[in-house]
N, C-alpha and C positions, 0 to 999 in steps of 0.2 A: 460620696459615700464609699465605704470599704467593702460593701457586699453583705453587711449584716442584715438579717431578715427584719423587715418592718412589722413586727408583731407587738401587740399591746400586752404587757405583763399583767397578770391578775394578782398573784400573791408571791412574795419572796420570803422564804423562811430563813430567818437569821440563825436560829438555833432554838430547838424545842424549849418552850412553847411560843417564842416570839415570832410574829409574822409582820411583814410590811405590805401595805396595800393602799389603794386610793381611798380617801375619805369622801363620803357622799351624803351622809345624814347630818341633820342639824345638830344632833347631840354630839357627833364627832367633831364638828367645827367648834362647838362650845368647849369640848375637852382640849382642843388646841389652844384656846384662849386661856384656860386655866393653867395649862402647862407653861404657856408664855409668861404668865404672872409669876410662876414658881422660878423660872430660869432667870428672867431679867429684872424682876422686882421693880418695875417702873410705875410711875403714877398713872392713874386711869386715863388721862388725856394722851398718854404716849403708848398705850396698849392698842394693838391692832384689834378691832372689834370683830365679832362673829360675822358681820356683814362683809368684811373684807375677804374672809375665807370663802363665803358663799359666792361672791363675785368672781374670785379667782377660779373657783371650781367650774363655773359655767361659761367662762369667757376664754378658755384655752390655756389657762394656767394650770397649776398643780396644787393639790392639797393631799399630801401623802402621810400616812400614819404608821407608826410601829406599835404593835399591840402585844401585850402579854395577857392572853385571854381577852376579856372585855376591857382591860385597863390600857389606856394609851400611855406609852412610855417615851414616845418621840414623835416628832412630825417635821415635815418640810412644807413651806409655803413658797410658791413661785408664781410670778405674773408674767404675762406676755410682753416682750419688748420688740422694738423695731428700730434698726439702725441702718441707714443707707440701703433701704429696701429689703433688708434681710431680717427675717423673724428669728428671735431667740427667746430664751426664758431667763428672767432675772429671778434668781433664788433669794428671796428676801429674808427668810428665816429658816434655820434648822435648829431644833431644840431637842435635847434628850434629858429625861428626868435624872436627877443626881444619883438615884439608886441603881440606874442602868448604864452609867457611863463606863467607858473602858471595856465594853463588851461587844464592840463592833456594830452597835446599833446605828450610829451616825454614818458610818461607811456604807452600810446596807441601804439606808435611806437614799444616799447619793447614787448608789448603783442602780436602785430601782428608778430613781429620777432619770438617770441616763437611758435606761432601757425604754422607759415610757416616752421620753423625748424622741429618741431615734425611731421609735415605732410610728411617730407622726412626721418623720422627715426633718426634725429639728436637730441641727448639728452643734449648736452652741448654747451653753448655760453659763451665765455670769452670776457672781455674788461679790459682796464686799466683806472685808475682815480687817480687824485692827492690826496694823503692822507690828505692834509691840507684843502681840500674843503669838509667841513663836511655836507653841504647840499646834495652834490652828494653821500656822504657816507651813509647818512640816506636813500636816495632814493634807492641806490643799495642794501643795506643790510636789512633795515627794510621793505621797501615797495615792493621790488622785491624778497627778500629771497636769494640773492646771499651770498656767503662767500668768504673770502680771505685767501690764504695760502702762497702767494708769494709777495715779495717786490723787486722791481727793481730800483736801483739807477740810476738817470740821464738817463732814457731810450732813450729820443730823443735828448739829449744834451741841451744846452741853445739856445732857439729859439727866433725868432723875435716877437712872439705873445705877445701882452700886457697882455693876460690872464696868461701867465707863469711868469710874473714879473721879468724876467731876472735872475732867479735862476735855479738850477738844476731841471730837470723834473723827480723827483722821482715819482714812480707809484706803487700802489697796483694793483694786478691782481684779478679781480672779476670773480668767477666761478658761473655760473648760471645753476644749474642742473635742467633742464626744467620740468621733470616729478617727481621730488622728493616731498615728503610730505611737506617739508619746503617751497618750492616755491609755490606749489599749495595753501597752507594756506595763504601765503603772498599775492598772487595776488587776492585771494578771500576775503581779509581783515579779515581773520580768525586767523591770527597769533597773539599770545599774545604779549603785549608790552614788549620789552626787557629791563629789569631793573637791572639785576644782572648777574654776571659771575665770574669764578675763577680768571680772570685777566683783567686788564683794562689799557688803554693808554690814558692819559689825554691830552686834547688840550685846552689851555687857552681861555677864553672868549674874551680877548683883541686881538686875532689873526686877526680878521676882520679889526680892526683899524690899526694894524701894517702892514697889507698887502697894505695899502694905503700910508704909510709914513715911515716905519721903516724896510728896507730890512734886516738889520743885525739881528734884533730880529726874523724875519720870518725864516732866515737861521738857527738861533740857535734852534728854535722849530723843523724845518725840520730835523736837525742833531739828536736831541734827539728822535724824533718819529722814524726815520730810525733805530737807535740803538735798540730801544725797540721792534719794529716789528721784526727785524732780530733775536733778542734774543728769542722771543716767538715762532716765526715760526720754529726756530731750535729745539725747544722743542715739535714740532708737535701740536701747538695750531693754531686755525683758528679765524679770526675776524668774528663775527657773528651778530654784531649789533652796534648801536650808541645810547648812553644815554645822555640826558641833565642833567646837574648838576649845583650847585651854582657857581662853579668856571669856568664853560665852558662846554665842551662836552667831552665824552670819548668813545673810541672804546672798545667794550667788546669782550673778547677772551675766548675760551673754547677748550679742546682737540679735535683734528680731529675726534677721534673715536666716539664722541657724535653726529656727523653730517654726 
């Protein structure tokens, strides 16, 4: 640990009148489910039920909510993980209502998640995200200071969510080492802009357009990106940032030993 006090946060104010806090009442877990339906639009059998939120909240996981008055506008659901004898949190879902996006709500949910985890002596939070969603990649790697060293092909199968576009749900695993110098610098906006690295994986600028009307091209990009990540991760490289360029954006990679 880096000496940060192990205190449990109670409320984090994002900006009047929005606050972030733990969810503990059944009605709040039900609100999480309704917001989940709004964001992912999945069939009922793929929706995480209220009972999942209840179980997470009483077994050492996290159910965190962002509220505008009594109205839930975002939430984070995390469950306890164990790998090689080390306890960590797997952050399964973070959702923000469409009317409240680009207002810092998602970042404040993650910062509250970090404080709450550190308050219990937990140093690592992991989650997965779509490698083709570069806005999420920028947020995770550049803004939060996470790194990625694992790629999982078709993790959830082909789902009914319109967000998944009917293609394989390939995912990068984000590792958020909560008290690392990299993360502390990122969340304090002290991290230098990532502009260069020994290796890069390019994603074309046209991808956003193809995601709307050309599934075959999206699948071709996904296949190439999967092969490149698999190659570099096998060489013990980590994805450490995202850089914008003339032809699109690129993941930047460096040896694990550097981070």
